C-alpha positions as CSV (number, residue, x, y, z in Angstrom):
1,M,-1.2,8.0,6.6
2,G,-2.2,11.6,7.0
3,V,-2.7,13.4,10.3
4,R,-4.0,17.0,10.4
5,G,-7.0,19.2,11.2
6,P,-9.9,20.0,8.8
7,P,-8.5,20.8,5.4
8,G,-8.5,24.3,4.0
9,G,-8.9,25.3,0.4
10,G,-7.4,23.3,-2.5
11,G,-4.4,24.3,-4.5
12,G,-0.7,23.8,-4.2
13,R,-0.8,20.6,-6.2
14,P,1.5,20.9,-9.2
15,P,0.0,19.6,-12.5
16,V,1.0,16.2,-13.7
17,A,1.8,15.6,-17.3
18,A,-0.1,12.5,-18.4
19,G,2.7,11.0,-20.4
20,R,5.7,12.2,-18.5
21,G,8.4,9.7,-17.9
22,R,6.6,6.8,-19.7
23,G,8.3,4.5,-22.1
24,R,9.1,0.9,-22.7
25,R,10.3,-1.2,-19.8
26,R,14.0,-1.3,-19.1
27,G,15.8,-4.4,-18.0
28,H,19.1,-4.5,-16.2
29,G,20.4,-8.1,-16.4
30,G,23.5,-9.5,-14.6
31,R,24.4,-10.4,-11.1
32,L,22.7,-9.0,-8.0
33,A,24.0,-5.6,-7.1
34,A,22.7,-2.4,-5.5
35,E,23.5,0.9,-7.2
36,G,22.2,4.2,-6.1
37,G,19.1,2.7,-4.5
38,R,18.2,0.9,-7.7
39,L,17.8,-2.9,-7.3
40,M,19.6,-4.9,-9.9
41,A,18.3,-8.4,-10.4
42,A,19.0,-11.6,-12.2
43,A,17.0,-12.4,-15.4
44,A,14.6,-14.5,-13.4
45,G,13.1,-11.4,-11.8
46,R,12.1,-10.6,-8.3
47,L,8.9,-9.8,-6.5
48,L,9.5,-6.2,-5.3
49,A,7.3,-4.0,-3.2
50,V,6.8,-0.3,-2.3
51,S,4.0,1.8,-0.8
52,D,3.1,5.3,0.2
53,L,4.5,6.9,-2.9
54,H,2.6,10.2,-2.3
55,V,3.5,11.7,-5.6
56,V,1.7,14.8,-4.7
57,H,5.1,15.8,-3.4
58,A,7.6,16.9,-6.0
59,E,10.5,15.1,-4.3
60,N,8.5,11.9,-4.4
61,R,7.6,12.3,-8.1
62,R,11.3,12.7,-8.9
63,L,12.1,9.5,-6.8
64,L,9.4,7.6,-8.7
65,E,10.7,8.8,-12.1
66,E,14.4,8.2,-11.3
67,E,14.7,5.4,-8.8
68,I,11.7,3.0,-8.9
69,V,13.0,0.9,-11.8
70,P,13.2,-2.9,-12.4
71,G,16.4,-4.8,-12.1
72,S,15.3,-7.1,-14.9
73,D,12.5,-7.7,-17.4
74,G,11.0,-10.3,-15.1
75,D,10.5,-8.1,-12.0
76,W,7.0,-7.6,-10.6
77,L,6.1,-4.6,-8.4
78,L,3.5,-4.7,-5.6
79,V,2.2,-1.2,-4.7
80,A,0.6,-1.3,-1.3
81,G,-1.4,1.9,-1.6
82,D,-1.3,5.7,-1.1
83,V,0.0,6.5,-4.6
84,S,-1.5,9.9,-4.4
85,E,-4.7,11.9,-3.7
86,T,-6.2,12.7,-7.1
87,A,-7.3,10.2,-9.8
88,S,-5.1,11.8,-12.4
89,E,-1.9,11.6,-10.3
90,I,-2.7,7.9,-9.4
91,E,-3.2,7.2,-13.1
92,W,0.1,8.9,-14.1
93,A,2.1,7.0,-11.5
94,L,0.7,3.6,-12.0
95,G,0.9,4.0,-15.8
96,L,4.6,4.8,-15.6
97,L,5.2,1.8,-13.3
98,R,3.2,-0.5,-15.6
99,D,5.4,0.6,-18.5
100,R,8.5,-0.4,-16.6
101,F,7.7,-3.6,-14.7
102,A,6.6,-7.0,-16.0
103,R,3.5,-6.9,-13.8
104,V,2.2,-4.3,-11.3
105,V,-0.2,-5.1,-8.5
106,W,-2.0,-2.3,-6.6
107,T,-4.1,-2.2,-3.6
108,P,-5.7,1.1,-2.4
109,G,-4.5,3.2,0.5
110,N,-6.6,5.7,2.4
111,H,-5.1,8.7,0.4
112,D,-6.1,7.0,-2.9
113,L,-9.7,6.9,-1.7
114,W,-9.9,10.5,-0.4
115,T,-12.2,12.9,-2.2
116,P,-10.3,16.3,-2.1
117,A,-12.1,19.4,-3.3
118,D,-9.6,19.9,-6.1
119,D,-10.0,16.5,-7.7
120,P,-12.3,16.6,-10.7
121,V,-13.4,13.1,-9.8
122,Q,-15.7,13.7,-7.0
123,L,-16.8,10.1,-6.4
124,R,-16.9,9.0,-2.8
125,G,-16.3,5.8,-0.9
126,E,-16.9,2.5,-2.8
127,P,-17.8,4.3,-6.1
128,R,-14.4,6.0,-6.0
129,Y,-12.7,2.7,-5.3
130,R,-14.5,1.1,-8.3
131,Y,-13.5,4.0,-10.5
132,L,-9.8,3.4,-9.6
133,V,-10.2,-0.4,-10.2
134,D,-11.6,0.4,-13.7
135,M,-8.7,2.8,-14.3
136,C,-6.2,0.2,-13.3
137,R,-7.7,-2.4,-15.6
138,R,-7.3,0.0,-18.5
139,L,-3.7,0.4,-17.6
140,G,-3.1,-3.3,-17.1
141,V,-2.5,-3.0,-13.4
142,L,-4.0,-5.8,-11.2
143,T,-6.3,-4.9,-8.3
144,P,-8.0,-6.7,-5.3
145,E,-10.9,-7.3,-7.7
146,D,-9.0,-9.3,-10.2
147,P,-7.9,-13.0,-10.2
148,Y,-4.9,-13.4,-8.0
149,P,-1.8,-14.0,-10.0
150,V,0.8,-16.8,-9.2
151,W,4.4,-15.7,-8.9
152,Q,6.5,-18.5,-10.4
153,G,9.9,-16.9,-10.0
154,P,12.4,-17.2,-7.1
155,G,10.6,-18.1,-3.9
156,G,7.6,-19.3,-5.8
157,P,5.1,-20.6,-6.6
158,V,3.0,-18.3,-4.4
159,V,-0.3,-16.7,-4.9
160,V,0.0,-12.9,-4.8
161,A,-3.2,-11.6,-3.1
162,P,-3.8,-7.8,-3.1
163,L,-6.2,-7.0,-0.3
164,F,-8.5,-4.1,0.5
165,T,-9.8,-4.7,4.0
166,H,-10.0,-1.1,5.3
167,Y,-10.2,-0.3,9.0
168,D,-12.9,-0.3,11.7
169,Y,-11.2,1.5,14.6
170,S,-10.6,-1.8,16.5
171,F,-6.9,-1.0,16.9
172,R,-7.9,1.6,19.5
173,D,-7.2,1.4,23.2
174,P,-9.3,-1.6,24.3
175,A,-10.5,0.2,27.4
176,L,-12.3,2.8,25.3
177,T,-15.4,2.6,23.0
178,K,-15.0,3.8,19.5
179,E,-16.8,7.0,20.4
180,Q,-14.5,7.6,23.4
181,S,-11.4,6.8,21.4
182,L,-12.3,9.3,18.7
183,A,-13.2,11.9,21.2
184,A,-9.8,11.4,22.9
185,A,-8.0,11.8,19.6
186,R,-9.8,15.0,18.8
187,E,-8.9,16.4,22.3
188,S,-5.3,15.5,21.7
189,G,-5.2,17.1,18.3
190,V,-4.2,13.9,16.5
191,V,-7.0,13.1,14.1
192,C,-6.5,11.3,10.8
193,T,-7.4,13.4,7.7
194,D,-9.7,10.5,6.7
195,E,-12.3,11.9,9.1
196,F,-12.7,14.8,6.6
197,L,-11.8,13.4,3.2
198,L,-12.6,9.7,3.2
199,H,-16.2,8.7,3.0
200,P,-17.8,5.2,3.5
201,D,-20.6,5.6,0.8
202,P,-22.8,3.7,0.4
203,Y,-22.2,2.1,3.8
204,P,-23.3,4.0,7.0
205,D,-19.9,4.1,8.5
206,M,-16.3,2.8,8.0
207,D,-17.0,-0.1,10.3
208,G,-19.6,-1.4,7.9
209,W,-17.4,-0.9,4.8
210,C,-14.6,-2.7,6.6
211,R,-16.8,-5.7,7.6
212,A,-18.0,-6.0,4.0
213,R,-14.5,-5.9,2.6
214,V,-13.2,-8.4,5.1
215,A,-16.1,-10.9,4.4
216,G,-15.7,-10.7,0.7
217,T,-11.9,-10.9,0.8
218,A,-11.9,-13.9,3.2
219,A,-14.3,-15.8,0.8
220,R,-11.8,-15.2,-2.1
221,L,-8.8,-16.3,0.0
222,D,-10.7,-19.4,1.2
223,A,-10.9,-20.5,-2.4
224,V,-7.1,-20.3,-3.0
225,D,-5.5,-23.6,-3.7
226,P,-4.4,-24.9,-0.2
227,A,-1.3,-26.4,-1.7
228,L,0.1,-22.9,-2.4
229,G,1.5,-20.3,-0.1
230,T,0.6,-16.6,-0.4
231,V,2.0,-13.1,-0.4
232,L,-0.6,-10.9,1.2
233,V,-0.5,-7.3,0.2
234,N,-2.6,-4.8,2.1
235,H,-2.2,-1.0,2.8
236,Y,-2.8,-1.6,6.5
237,P,-1.0,-4.1,8.8
238,L,-2.9,-7.3,9.2
239,V,-2.0,-7.5,12.9
240,R,-2.0,-4.7,15.5
241,E,1.6,-5.1,16.8
242,P,3.3,-2.9,14.2
243,T,1.3,0.0,15.5
244,D,2.9,-0.3,18.9
245,V,5.8,1.9,17.8
246,L,3.7,4.8,16.6
247,R,4.7,8.2,18.0
248,Y,1.0,9.0,18.6
249,P,-0.7,5.8,19.8
250,Q,-4.1,7.2,19.2
251,F,-3.5,7.1,15.5
252,A,-3.6,3.3,15.6
253,Q,-7.4,3.2,15.4
254,W,-7.1,4.3,11.7
255,C,-4.6,1.5,10.9
256,G,-6.4,-1.7,10.4
257,T,-8.8,-4.2,11.9
258,T,-8.6,-7.1,14.4
259,L,-10.7,-9.2,12.0
260,T,-7.5,-10.0,10.0
261,A,-5.3,-10.9,13.0
262,D,-4.8,-14.6,12.0
263,W,-4.8,-14.2,8.2
264,H,-1.0,-14.6,7.9
265,L,-1.4,-18.1,9.4
266,R,-4.9,-19.0,8.0
267,Y,-3.8,-18.2,4.5
268,R,-0.3,-19.7,4.6
269,A,1.6,-16.4,4.0
270,A,5.2,-16.6,2.9
271,A,5.3,-12.9,3.4
272,V,3.0,-10.0,4.3
273,V,3.5,-6.5,2.7
274,Y,1.9,-3.3,4.0
275,G,2.5,0.4,4.3
276,H,0.5,3.3,5.9
277,L,2.6,3.7,9.1
278,H,5.5,5.4,7.3
279,I,7.9,3.3,9.4
280,P,9.7,1.1,6.9
281,R,11.0,-2.0,8.7
282,T,10.7,-5.8,8.9
283,T,9.1,-7.7,11.8
284,Y,8.1,-11.3,12.3
285,H,4.8,-12.5,13.6
286,D,4.3,-16.2,14.3
287,G,7.4,-16.8,12.1
288,V,5.9,-14.9,9.1
289,R,7.8,-11.9,7.8
290,F,5.9,-8.6,7.6
291,D,7.5,-5.8,5.5
292,E,6.4,-2.2,5.9
293,V,7.6,-0.8,2.6
294,S,6.5,2.9,2.6
295,I,8.4,5.7,1.0
296,G,6.5,8.3,3.1
297,Y,6.8,12.1,3.0
298,P,10.0,13.9,2.0
299,R,10.4,15.4,5.5
300,E,10.4,11.9,7.0
301,R,12.8,10.6,4.4
302,R,15.2,13.5,5.0
303,R,15.2,12.5,8.7
304,R,15.6,8.8,8.5
305,G,16.5,8.1,4.9
306,L,15.7,4.8,3.3
307,P,18.4,2.5,4.8
308,R,17.0,-0.6,3.1
309,G,16.6,1.0,-0.3
310,V,13.5,2.2,-2.3
311,L,12.2,-1.3,-3.1
312,R,12.0,-4.5,-1.0
313,D,12.6,-8.0,-2.3
314,V,9.6,-9.7,-0.7
315,L,10.8,-13.3,-1.0
316,R,14.4,-12.7,-0.1
317,P,16.1,-15.3,2.1
318,R,15.8,-14.7,5.8
319,E,19.6,-14.5,6.0
320,D,19.3,-11.1,4.2
321,G,19.4,-9.3,7.5
322,A,15.6,-9.7,8.3
Protein backbone atom coordinates (compact mmCIF):
# COMPACT_ATOMS: atom_id res chain seq x y z
CA MET A 1 0.00 0.00 0.00
CA GLY A 2 1.60 3.32 1.00
CA VAL A 3 -0.17 6.68 1.11
CA ARG A 4 1.73 9.85 1.89
CA GLY A 5 3.14 13.05 0.46
CA PRO A 6 6.57 13.45 -1.12
CA PRO A 7 9.19 11.55 0.90
CA GLY A 8 11.69 13.37 3.04
CA GLY A 9 15.22 12.25 3.80
CA GLY A 10 16.17 8.64 4.37
CA GLY A 11 17.01 7.09 7.68
CA GLY A 12 15.01 5.53 10.44
CA ARG A 13 15.36 2.05 8.95
CA PRO A 14 17.06 -0.29 11.42
CA PRO A 15 19.85 -2.47 10.05
CA VAL A 16 18.99 -6.05 9.16
CA ALA A 17 21.42 -8.80 10.06
CA ALA A 18 21.77 -10.97 6.98
CA GLY A 19 21.72 -14.27 8.80
CA ARG A 20 19.41 -13.46 11.68
CA GLY A 21 16.81 -16.06 12.47
CA ARG A 22 17.80 -18.43 9.69
CA GLY A 23 18.21 -22.12 10.19
CA ARG A 24 16.82 -25.43 9.07
CA ARG A 25 13.11 -25.80 8.43
CA ARG A 26 11.07 -26.89 11.40
CA GLY A 27 8.16 -29.28 11.10
CA HIS A 28 5.24 -29.59 13.49
CA GLY A 29 3.40 -32.85 12.73
CA GLY A 30 0.16 -34.06 14.22
CA ARG A 31 -3.48 -33.14 14.03
CA LEU A 32 -4.75 -29.78 12.89
CA ALA A 33 -4.58 -27.18 15.62
CA ALA A 34 -4.07 -23.46 16.07
CA GLU A 35 -1.66 -22.28 18.72
CA GLY A 36 -0.71 -18.65 19.28
CA GLY A 37 -1.33 -17.76 15.64
CA ARG A 38 0.91 -20.57 14.38
CA LEU A 39 -0.78 -22.93 11.97
CA MET A 40 -0.25 -26.59 12.81
CA ALA A 41 -0.80 -28.96 9.91
CA ALA A 42 -0.83 -32.62 9.05
CA ALA A 43 2.24 -34.14 7.45
CA ALA A 44 0.77 -33.75 3.95
CA GLY A 45 1.28 -30.02 4.18
CA ARG A 46 -0.87 -27.06 3.26
CA LEU A 47 -0.72 -24.24 0.76
CA LEU A 48 -0.40 -21.15 2.96
CA ALA A 49 -0.36 -17.48 2.03
CA VAL A 50 0.64 -14.10 3.44
CA SER A 51 1.40 -10.65 2.06
CA ASP A 52 2.41 -7.13 3.03
CA LEU A 53 4.99 -8.21 5.59
CA HIS A 54 6.56 -4.72 5.64
CA VAL A 55 9.55 -5.85 7.68
CA VAL A 56 10.87 -2.28 7.70
CA HIS A 57 8.78 -2.11 10.90
CA ALA A 58 10.37 -3.75 13.96
CA GLU A 59 7.05 -5.26 15.11
CA ASN A 60 6.61 -6.91 11.74
CA ARG A 61 10.14 -8.30 11.79
CA ARG A 62 9.43 -9.88 15.16
CA LEU A 63 6.19 -11.33 13.83
CA LEU A 64 8.05 -12.81 10.87
CA GLU A 65 10.74 -14.31 13.08
CA GLU A 66 8.38 -15.73 15.70
CA GLU A 67 5.04 -16.52 14.05
CA ILE A 68 5.41 -17.20 10.34
CA VAL A 69 6.39 -20.83 10.66
CA PRO A 70 5.23 -23.98 8.89
CA GLY A 71 2.90 -26.48 10.47
CA SER A 72 4.66 -29.37 8.76
CA ASP A 73 7.62 -30.13 6.52
CA GLY A 74 5.26 -30.18 3.52
CA ASP A 75 3.91 -26.64 3.83
CA TRP A 76 4.35 -24.17 0.97
CA LEU A 77 4.19 -20.40 1.49
CA LEU A 78 2.85 -17.92 -1.06
CA VAL A 79 4.13 -14.38 -0.45
CA ALA A 80 1.95 -11.89 -2.32
CA GLY A 81 4.28 -8.91 -2.28
CA ASP A 82 5.36 -5.94 -0.16
CA VAL A 83 8.02 -7.79 1.79
CA SER A 84 9.89 -4.53 2.39
CA GLU A 85 11.41 -1.49 0.71
CA THR A 86 15.12 -2.24 0.33
CA ALA A 87 16.75 -5.13 -1.45
CA SER A 88 18.68 -6.27 1.64
CA GLU A 89 15.54 -6.46 3.78
CA ILE A 90 13.68 -8.38 1.08
CA GLU A 91 16.58 -10.82 0.79
CA TRP A 92 16.76 -11.35 4.54
CA ALA A 93 13.02 -11.99 4.90
CA LEU A 94 12.64 -14.30 1.90
CA GLY A 95 15.80 -16.17 2.85
CA LEU A 96 14.47 -16.82 6.34
CA LEU A 97 11.15 -18.07 4.94
CA ARG A 98 12.86 -20.27 2.37
CA ASP A 99 14.82 -21.94 5.15
CA ARG A 100 11.57 -22.75 6.94
CA PHE A 101 9.09 -23.79 4.25
CA ALA A 102 9.23 -26.60 1.71
CA ARG A 103 8.67 -24.06 -1.06
CA VAL A 104 8.29 -20.29 -1.15
CA VAL A 105 6.61 -18.47 -4.03
CA TRP A 106 6.94 -14.67 -4.28
CA THR A 107 5.35 -12.02 -6.42
CA PRO A 108 6.34 -8.35 -6.10
CA GLY A 109 4.35 -5.62 -4.46
CA ASN A 110 4.72 -1.93 -5.10
CA HIS A 111 6.91 -1.40 -2.01
CA ASP A 112 9.33 -4.10 -3.19
CA LEU A 113 9.77 -2.13 -6.42
CA TRP A 114 10.31 1.29 -4.84
CA THR A 115 13.72 2.93 -5.21
CA PRO A 116 14.17 4.74 -1.88
CA ALA A 117 17.16 7.02 -1.50
CA ASP A 118 18.67 4.93 1.30
CA ASP A 119 18.74 1.67 -0.66
CA PRO A 120 22.22 0.95 -2.08
CA VAL A 121 20.44 -0.79 -4.97
CA GLN A 122 19.32 2.21 -7.02
CA LEU A 123 17.85 0.29 -9.95
CA ARG A 124 14.44 1.48 -11.10
CA GLY A 125 11.38 -0.13 -12.63
CA GLU A 126 11.85 -3.30 -14.67
CA PRO A 127 15.62 -3.52 -13.95
CA ARG A 128 14.87 -3.48 -10.21
CA TYR A 129 12.25 -6.19 -10.66
CA ARG A 130 14.74 -8.34 -12.60
CA TYR A 131 17.34 -7.79 -9.88
CA LEU A 132 14.87 -9.11 -7.29
CA VAL A 133 14.01 -12.08 -9.51
CA ASP A 134 17.70 -13.00 -9.73
CA MET A 135 18.02 -12.61 -5.97
CA CYS A 136 15.06 -14.93 -5.42
CA ARG A 137 16.55 -17.53 -7.71
CA ARG A 138 19.76 -17.51 -5.68
CA LEU A 139 17.65 -18.09 -2.57
CA GLY A 140 15.57 -20.84 -4.16
CA VAL A 141 12.37 -18.76 -4.11
CA LEU A 142 10.03 -19.03 -7.11
CA THR A 143 8.93 -15.87 -8.95
CA PRO A 144 6.55 -14.89 -11.77
CA GLU A 145 9.40 -15.53 -14.22
CA ASP A 146 9.84 -19.20 -13.28
CA PRO A 147 7.91 -22.29 -14.41
CA TYR A 148 4.67 -22.53 -12.48
CA PRO A 149 4.83 -25.30 -9.86
CA VAL A 150 2.02 -27.80 -9.34
CA TRP A 151 0.72 -28.25 -5.81
CA GLN A 152 0.00 -31.96 -5.31
CA GLY A 153 -1.10 -31.78 -1.68
CA PRO A 154 -4.60 -31.44 -0.19
CA GLY A 155 -6.87 -29.62 -2.62
CA GLY A 156 -4.57 -30.36 -5.56
CA PRO A 157 -3.38 -30.85 -8.11
CA VAL A 158 -3.47 -27.16 -9.00
CA VAL A 159 -1.01 -24.93 -10.82
CA VAL A 160 0.33 -22.19 -8.55
CA ALA A 161 0.77 -19.09 -10.71
CA PRO A 162 2.53 -16.07 -9.18
CA LEU A 163 1.56 -13.01 -11.24
CA PHE A 164 3.00 -9.56 -11.68
CA THR A 165 0.40 -7.53 -13.57
CA HIS A 166 0.94 -4.10 -11.98
CA TYR A 167 -1.72 -1.36 -12.31
CA ASP A 168 -2.84 1.15 -14.92
CA TYR A 169 -5.14 3.52 -12.97
CA SER A 170 -8.22 1.88 -14.53
CA PHE A 171 -9.79 1.26 -11.09
CA ARG A 172 -10.45 5.02 -10.94
CA ASP A 173 -13.85 6.69 -11.01
CA PRO A 174 -15.09 5.82 -14.53
CA ALA A 175 -16.42 9.36 -14.96
CA LEU A 176 -12.87 10.75 -14.80
CA THR A 177 -9.90 10.54 -17.11
CA LYS A 178 -6.63 9.33 -15.64
CA GLU A 179 -5.33 12.90 -15.50
CA GLN A 180 -8.49 14.15 -13.78
CA SER A 181 -8.41 11.28 -11.30
CA LEU A 182 -4.80 11.91 -10.33
CA ALA A 183 -5.49 15.63 -10.00
CA ALA A 184 -8.45 14.91 -7.72
CA ALA A 185 -6.29 12.63 -5.58
CA ARG A 186 -3.62 15.30 -5.23
CA GLU A 187 -6.23 17.87 -4.27
CA SER A 188 -7.63 15.54 -1.59
CA GLY A 189 -4.17 14.80 -0.19
CA VAL A 190 -4.52 11.05 -0.82
CA VAL A 191 -1.66 10.16 -3.15
CA CYS A 192 0.07 6.80 -3.31
CA THR A 193 3.78 7.01 -2.50
CA ASP A 194 4.37 5.15 -5.77
CA GLU A 195 4.08 8.52 -7.48
CA PHE A 196 7.40 9.45 -5.87
CA LEU A 197 9.30 6.17 -5.44
CA LEU A 198 8.07 3.72 -8.09
CA HIS A 199 9.32 4.24 -11.63
CA PRO A 200 8.20 2.52 -14.86
CA ASP A 201 11.64 2.38 -16.55
CA PRO A 202 12.10 1.60 -19.41
CA TYR A 203 8.39 2.10 -20.16
CA PRO A 204 7.09 5.65 -20.62
CA ASP A 205 4.46 5.23 -17.90
CA MET A 206 2.85 2.73 -15.52
CA ASP A 207 0.11 2.03 -18.05
CA GLY A 208 2.64 0.78 -20.58
CA TRP A 209 4.42 -1.39 -18.03
CA CYS A 210 1.08 -2.83 -16.93
CA ARG A 211 -0.02 -3.65 -20.49
CA ALA A 212 3.27 -5.42 -21.17
CA ARG A 213 3.03 -7.42 -17.95
CA VAL A 214 -0.59 -8.40 -18.58
CA ALA A 215 0.11 -9.52 -22.15
CA GLY A 216 3.13 -11.61 -21.19
CA THR A 217 1.39 -13.15 -18.19
CA ALA A 218 -1.75 -14.01 -20.16
CA ALA A 219 0.37 -15.80 -22.76
CA ARG A 220 1.92 -17.96 -20.03
CA LEU A 221 -1.42 -18.70 -18.40
CA ASP A 222 -2.92 -19.61 -21.77
CA ALA A 223 -0.28 -22.34 -22.02
CA VAL A 224 -1.22 -23.99 -18.70
CA ASP A 225 -2.72 -27.48 -19.00
CA PRO A 226 -6.49 -26.84 -19.32
CA ALA A 227 -7.16 -29.98 -17.28
CA LEU A 228 -5.70 -28.30 -14.19
CA GLY A 229 -7.14 -25.60 -11.98
CA THR A 230 -4.99 -22.75 -10.72
CA VAL A 231 -4.20 -20.70 -7.66
CA LEU A 232 -3.56 -17.16 -8.88
CA VAL A 233 -1.25 -15.10 -6.65
CA ASN A 234 -0.99 -11.37 -7.31
CA HIS A 235 -0.20 -8.38 -5.15
CA TYR A 236 -3.23 -6.52 -6.48
CA PRO A 237 -6.82 -7.79 -6.60
CA LEU A 238 -7.69 -9.14 -10.05
CA VAL A 239 -11.16 -7.58 -9.89
CA ARG A 240 -12.17 -4.11 -8.81
CA GLU A 241 -14.85 -5.03 -6.26
CA PRO A 242 -12.50 -5.52 -3.26
CA THR A 243 -11.54 -1.84 -3.49
CA ASP A 244 -15.14 -0.75 -2.87
CA VAL A 245 -14.51 -0.85 0.89
CA LEU A 246 -11.46 1.44 0.85
CA ARG A 247 -11.67 4.31 3.31
CA TYR A 248 -10.34 6.59 0.58
CA PRO A 249 -11.95 5.57 -2.74
CA GLN A 250 -9.45 7.63 -4.73
CA PHE A 251 -6.72 5.16 -3.71
CA ALA A 252 -8.34 2.45 -5.85
CA GLN A 253 -6.62 3.72 -9.00
CA TRP A 254 -3.32 2.36 -7.65
CA CYS A 255 -4.82 -1.06 -6.92
CA GLY A 256 -4.97 -3.06 -10.15
CA THR A 257 -6.21 -3.18 -13.71
CA THR A 258 -9.53 -3.99 -15.36
CA LEU A 259 -7.56 -6.09 -17.87
CA THR A 260 -7.56 -9.00 -15.38
CA ALA A 261 -11.27 -8.85 -14.50
CA ASP A 262 -12.12 -12.28 -15.94
CA TRP A 263 -8.91 -14.13 -15.14
CA HIS A 264 -10.34 -16.05 -12.18
CA LEU A 265 -12.81 -17.65 -14.62
CA ARG A 266 -10.67 -17.72 -17.74
CA TYR A 267 -7.86 -19.53 -15.94
CA ARG A 268 -9.99 -21.90 -13.82
CA ALA A 269 -8.98 -20.47 -10.44
CA ALA A 270 -9.61 -22.64 -7.40
CA ALA A 271 -8.57 -19.60 -5.36
CA VAL A 272 -7.13 -16.12 -5.82
CA VAL A 273 -4.63 -14.66 -3.34
CA TYR A 274 -3.78 -10.97 -3.11
CA GLY A 275 -2.77 -8.23 -0.67
CA HIS A 276 -2.06 -4.49 -1.04
CA LEU A 277 -5.32 -3.22 0.48
CA HIS A 278 -4.39 -4.04 4.09
CA ILE A 279 -7.94 -5.30 4.58
CA PRO A 280 -7.53 -9.03 5.27
CA ARG A 281 -10.78 -10.80 4.42
CA THR A 282 -12.38 -13.37 2.15
CA THR A 283 -14.83 -12.58 -0.64
CA TYR A 284 -16.32 -14.59 -3.47
CA HIS A 285 -16.56 -13.48 -7.07
CA ASP A 286 -18.39 -15.72 -9.55
CA GLY A 287 -18.09 -18.47 -6.95
CA VAL A 288 -14.29 -18.17 -6.71
CA ARG A 289 -12.73 -17.43 -3.33
CA PHE A 290 -10.51 -14.34 -3.13
CA ASP A 291 -8.30 -14.10 -0.03
CA GLU A 292 -6.72 -10.79 0.95
CA VAL A 293 -3.87 -12.02 3.16
CA SER A 294 -1.97 -8.90 4.23
CA ILE A 295 -0.25 -8.43 7.58
CA GLY A 296 -0.17 -4.66 7.09
CA TYR A 297 1.31 -1.98 9.31
CA PRO A 298 1.61 -2.37 13.10
CA ARG A 299 -0.83 0.50 13.74
CA GLU A 300 -3.46 -1.26 11.63
CA ARG A 301 -2.90 -4.58 13.36
CA ARG A 302 -3.20 -3.00 16.80
CA ARG A 303 -6.57 -1.62 15.76
CA ARG A 304 -8.10 -4.67 14.07
CA GLY A 305 -5.82 -7.55 15.00
CA LEU A 306 -5.48 -10.62 12.80
CA PRO A 307 -8.74 -12.43 13.58
CA ARG A 308 -8.04 -15.17 11.04
CA GLY A 309 -4.43 -15.70 12.03
CA VAL A 310 -1.15 -14.79 10.40
CA LEU A 311 -1.30 -17.32 7.54
CA ARG A 312 -4.24 -18.41 5.40
CA ASP A 313 -4.82 -21.94 4.16
CA VAL A 314 -5.58 -21.19 0.52
CA LEU A 315 -7.31 -24.47 -0.34
CA ARG A 316 -9.29 -24.95 2.88
CA PRO A 317 -12.84 -26.28 2.51
CA ARG A 318 -15.47 -23.61 2.04
CA GLU A 319 -17.14 -24.80 5.24
CA ASP A 320 -14.21 -23.19 7.08
CA GLY A 321 -16.19 -20.01 7.66
CA ALA A 322 -15.48 -18.47 4.24
